C-alpha positions as CSV (number, residue, x, y, z in Angstrom):
1,M,207.1,-127.3,171.2
2,F,210.7,-127.8,172.2
3,E,211.4,-129.7,175.4
4,F,214.8,-130.0,177.1
5,K,215.8,-133.6,177.8
6,N,217.5,-134.9,180.9
7,F,221.1,-134.6,179.7
8,D,222.4,-132.9,182.8
9,Y,225.3,-135.4,183.1
10,L,227.1,-137.2,180.3
11,T,230.3,-139.2,180.4
12,D,232.7,-141.4,178.4
13,G,234.5,-142.6,181.6
14,E,237.4,-140.2,181.0
15,I,235.7,-136.8,180.9
16,D,232.2,-135.7,182.2
17,L,229.9,-133.1,180.8
18,K,228.0,-131.3,183.6
19,I,225.1,-129.0,182.8
20,I,225.6,-125.3,183.5
21,E,222.4,-124.0,182.0
22,K,219.7,-124.8,179.5
23,T,218.8,-121.7,177.4
24,P,215.5,-121.4,175.6
25,S,215.2,-120.2,172.1
26,N,214.9,-116.5,171.2
27,E,213.3,-116.3,167.8
28,E,213.8,-112.5,167.5
29,K,217.6,-113.0,167.8
30,G,217.6,-116.2,165.8
31,Y,218.8,-118.3,168.8
32,V,217.8,-121.9,169.1
33,P,217.5,-123.8,172.5
34,A,220.9,-124.7,173.9
35,Y,222.6,-126.9,176.5
36,K,225.8,-125.5,178.1
37,Y,228.2,-127.8,180.0
38,R,231.4,-127.7,182.0
39,I,233.9,-130.4,180.8
40,T,235.5,-132.0,183.8
41,L,237.9,-134.9,184.4
42,H,235.9,-138.0,185.2
43,D,234.7,-138.2,188.8
44,S,236.3,-134.8,189.5
45,D,235.1,-131.3,189.8
46,E,238.2,-130.0,188.0
47,S,237.0,-128.1,185.0
48,V,239.1,-128.4,181.8
49,G,236.7,-126.3,179.6
50,T,233.2,-125.8,178.3
51,I,231.0,-127.1,175.5
52,D,227.7,-125.7,174.2
53,F,225.2,-127.6,172.1
54,R,222.6,-125.6,170.1
55,V,219.6,-127.7,169.0
56,G,218.2,-127.3,165.5
57,Y,219.0,-125.5,162.3
58,N,218.7,-122.0,161.0
59,E,220.8,-119.6,158.9
60,N,222.6,-118.2,162.0
61,L,223.6,-121.7,163.1
62,Y,225.1,-122.4,159.7
63,Y,227.8,-119.8,160.5
64,V,228.2,-120.3,164.2
65,G,227.5,-124.1,164.4
66,N,225.6,-126.4,166.6
67,I,228.6,-127.0,168.9
68,G,231.0,-124.5,170.5
69,Y,233.8,-125.5,172.8
70,A,236.7,-123.9,174.7
71,I,239.4,-125.8,176.5
72,K,241.6,-124.1,179.1
73,E,245.0,-123.4,177.8
74,T,246.7,-125.6,180.5
75,N,244.5,-128.6,179.4
76,R,244.9,-128.4,175.6
77,G,246.5,-131.2,173.7
78,N,244.5,-134.0,175.5
79,K,241.7,-134.1,172.8
80,Y,239.1,-133.1,175.4
81,A,237.1,-131.1,172.9
82,S,236.8,-133.9,170.3
83,K,235.9,-136.3,173.1
84,A,233.2,-133.9,174.4
85,C,231.9,-133.6,170.8
86,K,231.6,-137.4,170.6
87,I,229.8,-137.5,173.9
88,I,227.3,-134.7,173.1
89,K,226.3,-136.4,169.8
90,I,223.6,-138.3,171.7
91,V,221.8,-135.0,172.5
92,A,221.5,-134.3,168.8
93,I,220.3,-137.8,167.9
94,T,217.7,-137.7,170.7
95,H,216.4,-134.3,169.4
96,G,215.9,-135.8,166.0
97,M,218.8,-134.0,164.3
98,N,220.4,-135.7,161.2
99,R,223.6,-133.6,161.2
100,I,225.8,-131.4,163.3
101,I,227.6,-128.3,162.1
102,I,230.8,-127.0,163.8
103,T,232.5,-123.9,162.5
104,C,235.9,-122.3,163.2
105,N,238.2,-119.7,161.8
106,P,240.3,-121.1,158.9
107,D,243.5,-120.1,160.7
108,N,242.5,-122.0,163.9
109,L,244.4,-125.2,163.1
110,P,243.8,-126.8,166.5
111,S,240.0,-126.4,166.2
112,R,240.1,-127.7,162.7
113,R,242.0,-130.8,163.9
114,T,239.4,-131.2,166.7
115,C,236.7,-131.4,164.1
116,E,238.6,-134.0,162.1
117,I,239.4,-136.1,165.1
118,A,235.7,-136.1,166.1
119,G,234.7,-137.3,162.7
120,L,233.4,-134.2,160.9
121,K,234.1,-133.5,157.3
122,L,235.0,-130.0,155.9
123,K,232.1,-129.0,153.8
124,E,233.3,-125.6,152.7
125,I,235.1,-122.4,153.7
126,V,232.7,-119.4,153.4
127,N,232.9,-115.6,153.5
128,L,230.7,-114.4,156.3
129,P,227.8,-112.2,155.5
130,S,228.2,-108.7,156.9
131,Y,225.0,-109.0,159.0
132,T,226.3,-111.9,161.1
133,Q,227.5,-111.5,164.6
134,L,230.8,-113.1,163.8
135,Y,231.4,-110.6,161.0
136,Q,230.6,-107.8,163.3
137,E,233.2,-109.2,165.8
138,G,235.9,-109.0,163.1
139,E,235.8,-112.5,161.6
140,R,235.6,-112.7,157.8
141,Q,235.6,-116.4,157.0
142,V,234.6,-119.7,158.7
143,C,235.2,-123.3,157.9
144,I,232.0,-125.3,157.9
145,Y,232.4,-128.8,159.2
146,E,229.5,-131.2,159.0
147,W,228.9,-134.5,160.8
148,S,226.2,-136.8,159.3
149,L,224.3,-138.6,162.0
150,E,222.5,-141.0,159.5
């Protein structure tokens, strides 16, 4: 049985990850447990964005990834997303995961660069199956980036 760990606050001394919510799995929808954080400047309450970490693996996650992030437009260009990915890596390791998947639209060059800066490798670019949520939202392809934790 899955158990959330005490990862309510994580930091690298430049940015902090502060828990917003812990979402349990929903097997009917194919959702795994997830941690959702606000990204703030260190020792500040100024939010620069958010990052989600989805624990585990399933077909759905292959297309949406273990990590999702969004940085406010005014805070882009500071590498906050790649730094947050590096910080959150401990959550995956503690939960016994051996790899992390991050996906993005092939045309999203800033997100692709974020993955590369964080240390992920492009595994493949895939056509989305029509039954996926991303496909139904209008996406047709995703880049699959993988981060080996071994």
